N, C-alpha and C positions, 0 to 999 in steps of 0.2 A: 320240205320233207316233216318240219313241226307241224303246218297245218294240216296235213293228211295225218298226222297220228290225233291232233285234235279231234280232225272229223272222224276218225274211224273209233275213238273213247266217246264221242257224242252219241254214235250210233249203237255203241254196245249200251251205253247207258238207256237210250231209249227202249231197247229191244227187251232189257231187263224189267224196266217198269211196265212195259207193254204185257209182258208175259204175266206180270205178279199182278195186273191188274185185270187182266182175262180170267184167272182163275177166281179173283174174289167177286166182280162183276156177275150179273145176272145177264143170261142169253139175249143178245137184240135180233129181232127179225124183222128181214128185211121183205122190201117192196117187192113183190115178182113182176117180172119184166120179162115180157116176150123178144122174139130174136128181132121182129120187125122193129119196135120200138128201140131197142140196144141198137140196131144198125142206124135207125134215125139219128139218135143222140151222136152215134160216132160221126158220121156224113156231117152232123153241126159242128160238132170242136175238132176233133183228132185227124180224121183221115184226110189225105192232100186229094186236091179235086180229081186226079186221073184214077183213084181208087174208090170213088165213089159211081162205080158203074153198075148198074143194076144185076147185082147179085144175088138177091134174093127176092125180086120183085116176080 
C-alpha cells in the first residue's frame, strides 16, 4: 500500500512538472514517418513474431 501511494504521488509530480514545462517551452516539431516506416520499426522492436504478417505490404 505504501509503495503504491509513493508511485501515485511521483506520477502526479511528474505530470504537473511536464504540464508546466509544456506551457513554457517552444513547440518541438517531429520528423514525419510514413506508415511503412512505422510498421518496420514496430516489427523490429515491439510486435510479436505472429503479428508481423504482411498487413501493409
